[in-house]
C-alpha positions, 0 to 999 in steps of 0.5 A: 342580746346576749351577744349584745350584752357581751359586746357592752360589758368591755366598754362598760368596764373600760368606762369604769377604769378610766373614770376611776383614774380620773377621780384618783388623779384629781384627789391626788391633785387635791391632795397635793394643793391642800399639802401645799397650800398648808405648807404656805400657810404655815410659812406665811404664818411663821414669816408675818408674824415676826418673833411668834416663831424661832427662825429655825422653825420659820426655816422649816416652815419654808422648806414645804414652799415650792417656788420657782424663785427658790428654785432659780434665785441668784445669791449676792457673792458672800451671802450667809448660807442661813439667808439664802432661803429667805433670801429666794422668796424675798430678795428684799431680805437684808438680815436677820434680827434676834434678841436672845432671851425673848421672842424676837427673832426675825427676818429683816427686810428693806425697800426703797422707802419706810413706807413699803413695809409698813403695810406689806408682809413677807410675801409683798403683799399689801396686808389689808388684802390678806388676814395674815397680818396687819403690821407689815414687816420689820425693815431696815432703814432705806438709807442704811447700807446692805452691801457688806459695810456696817453703818455708824448706825443700823436703824430698824423699824418695825410695828407693835402689836399686843400680847392678846389672844389671836393677835400676832406677836410682832417681833418689836412688842418685846421692845415694851418690855425693856421700859423695865431694867430688870428685863434689860439685865436679864436680856441685854444683848441684840444679835443681827446678821447683815447678808454677809456678817454676824454682829452682837451688840450690848444695849446701852440705852432705852428712850422714848422720842417724839417725831412731832416738834411741835410737842417738844419746843420745836426740837426733833430728835434725829435718832434714826440718822445712820451716818453720823461722824464720830465728832457729831456722835458726840452730841447725839450720845448727850442726847441719849443720856439725857432720855435713857429711862435708866442707866445701864452701865454699857459704855458709848463713845463716839468711835461706837457703832450701833444698833437702833430699834425703834417702834410706835408708843403711846405713853404720852397719849394718843394725840402724841406720836412717840417712839420707843427707842433701843440702842445698841453697841458694837460689841468690843473686841474681846469684851464679855457679853456680860453685863454688871447689874449693880450699874444698872440705875432708876433715871427719874429725871430722864427727858421727856417732850415738852408736852409732858412737862406742860401737862404736869405744870413742871419745868423742864430741866433740859429746856436750854439743852443743845439741840443737836443735829446730825451731820454726815461722816 
C-alpha cells in the first residue's frame, strides 16, 4: 500500500498543476474579456452620445478597442490624421463638428440616404437593439460632397435629447440654446472638419422651418439643398432673414459658402413637424472670429408658419412673399 501511495502522489501533483494552470488561464481570459468589454463600452458611450464627451476623450476611449478594422484599415489619400482612428472603426465617417463653448464636439457620419443614421449609432447598430442610444448619430446629408470639395451648403442633421438625468446629451441639444441671442453672443463659431480640411464658420442666423407645406400655405422652405447657385442664393438669403429669431450682425452674401445644422423642435405643437435651424457662414480670409454684440438685436416679427398666425388670429405679414425654390449651379 505504501508503494502504491508513492506512485499516486506524483500523478495527483501533476493533476493539481494542470487544474491550477487551467484556472489561471480561464481567469486571465475572463479578465481580458472584461477589460475589452469595458473599453468597448466606454468607446460606445463616447461615440453614441455625441457631445457628452470631448473629442479627445472620445479618441482615448477608442484606443482601448482592438478591432480587425482598425488594424487593417486603408485610408483615403489626404485624410486628416485626427480622423484616421474613427475612420478605421467606421468608414462612413465624414468629419468632425464642434461649437466652441458648448458640449457639441462629435463625429459626423454619412450614408447613401438620410434615414440610415436616424436609427443607427456609430457602430452601425440598430439603436432599438442596443441601450447605447435611442437617437441615431449626427450625419451629413447624403447629397453633400465628401471628397474634399466644400459644398455651397454643407447640411448636417441630427436628433435632439433633453438634459435630464440619465438621458444622453445628444450634440444637437446644444442648438436649443441658440434661441437665446445672449447664447449666440457667447458661442458664435462653428468648426467643421471634413476628411481632408478644417473650416471655421460664423453663425449668421437661427430660425424655425416646418417640413409640412400644409402648415405654411402650401410652401416648404427647402433650406437643406446643398448646391445652390450664387444667383439663386439671393432668394435663399431673403427667406433666412425673414425667419431669423434675431439679427446676428454677421453678413451673408450670395457668394458665401454656408453650413446648416438642423434638428427637430416642437415649439408650434406636437402636430407641427418643425426644425430648428442654425446657419453658419464660412469665415472670410483675414476676418476675425469675433462678433459685435451691439449688432445683435431681437427680431420680434420673424416669420412663423401660417398655422401659427391662424392659431393667434393674426395676419401673416409675409403672406405675399415670393416662395423661393432652390436651383443648382
